Every structure is written in C-alpha cells, then in structure tokens.
C-alpha positions as CSV (number, residue, x, y, z in Angstrom):
1,M,29.6,30.3,35.3
2,T,28.4,33.7,36.4
3,K,27.4,34.1,40.0
4,I,24.5,36.5,41.0
5,T,23.7,37.4,44.6
6,L,20.0,37.9,45.3
7,D,18.4,39.9,48.1
8,S,16.7,38.0,50.9
9,A,13.2,38.6,49.5
10,A,14.1,37.0,46.1
11,C,15.9,34.1,48.0
12,Q,12.7,33.5,50.0
13,K,10.5,33.4,46.9
14,L,12.9,31.0,45.2
15,G,13.2,28.9,48.4
16,N,9.5,28.2,48.3
17,I,9.6,26.7,44.8
18,D,9.4,23.0,44.4
19,G,10.6,22.2,40.9
20,S,11.4,24.9,38.4
21,A,10.2,28.5,37.6
22,E,10.6,31.1,34.9
23,I,12.4,34.2,36.1
24,C,11.0,37.4,34.6
25,D,11.8,41.1,34.8
26,D,9.2,43.7,35.8
27,T,8.0,43.9,32.2
28,G,7.3,40.2,32.0
29,H,10.3,39.4,29.8
30,V,11.8,36.0,30.6
31,V,15.4,36.4,31.7
32,G,16.1,32.9,32.8
33,Y,14.9,29.7,34.5
34,F,15.4,28.5,38.0
35,V,15.6,24.8,39.1
36,S,15.3,24.3,42.9
37,G,18.0,22.6,44.9
38,E,15.6,19.8,45.5
39,S,16.1,18.6,42.0
40,K,18.8,16.0,41.5
41,P,21.7,16.9,39.2
42,G,21.3,15.4,35.8
43,Q,17.6,14.8,36.3
44,P,14.8,16.9,34.9
45,P,12.6,18.8,37.3
46,S,9.5,16.9,38.4
47,D,7.2,19.5,36.9
48,L,8.8,19.4,33.4
49,R,6.3,18.6,30.7
50,I,7.6,16.7,27.7
51,P,5.8,17.8,24.6
52,L,5.8,14.4,22.8
53,S,5.1,10.9,24.1
54,I,7.7,8.2,23.7
55,A,5.6,6.6,21.0
56,E,5.3,9.9,19.1
57,T,9.1,10.4,19.3
58,E,9.7,6.9,17.9
59,D,7.2,7.5,15.1
60,R,9.0,10.7,14.1
61,R,12.4,8.9,14.1
62,K,11.1,6.5,11.6
63,V,10.2,9.2,9.1
64,R,13.3,10.1,7.1
65,T,13.2,13.2,5.0
66,G,15.9,15.5,3.6
67,R,19.1,14.7,1.8
68,T,21.8,12.1,2.6
69,L,25.3,13.3,3.6
70,S,26.7,12.4,0.2
71,E,24.0,14.5,-1.5
72,I,24.8,17.5,0.7
73,L,28.6,17.1,0.1
74,S,28.0,16.7,-3.7
75,G,26.0,20.0,-3.6
76,L,28.8,21.8,-1.8
77,N,31.4,20.6,-4.3
78,R,29.3,22.1,-7.2
79,Q,29.5,25.6,-5.7
C-alpha cells in the first residue's frame, strides 16, 4: 500500500469527518475516497447509500439472461 503524508490542514479537515468523503483536486476531479478511522474494519461507512433494496437485489437475481457456460464454451470452440 502506498503511504501519503498530509499537511496539518488536510489532516484537520479529514479528522472532522464522520464517515466517508470524496477527495478531489483543485479542479474538482475525484482522486480518491476517505473512510474515517471511526469506521470499523470490514464494515461499510455509516453514510454509505446502497442503490438497491434487498428486495430489488433478490428480484434481479431471479432474472436469468445471457448464455450458459456450455454455450459460451461451444462458441469459443467454433472460432
């Protein structure tokens, strides 16, 4: 893992964050994300927003589209 040392002003800003934040350069380009030390390892930040509900995720799992593995392999053998 790469280690980056921040100046005290940046450390103070990050220290005031409870949860996570986007880190941007001076043009607004996202260069990374920060998760505060308050977050537990292996647990998502408390402010994380999941785009789909559990019910929507389960509904999408039930819909099967595409080709089976045997169909894919058969197509590769023809090439």
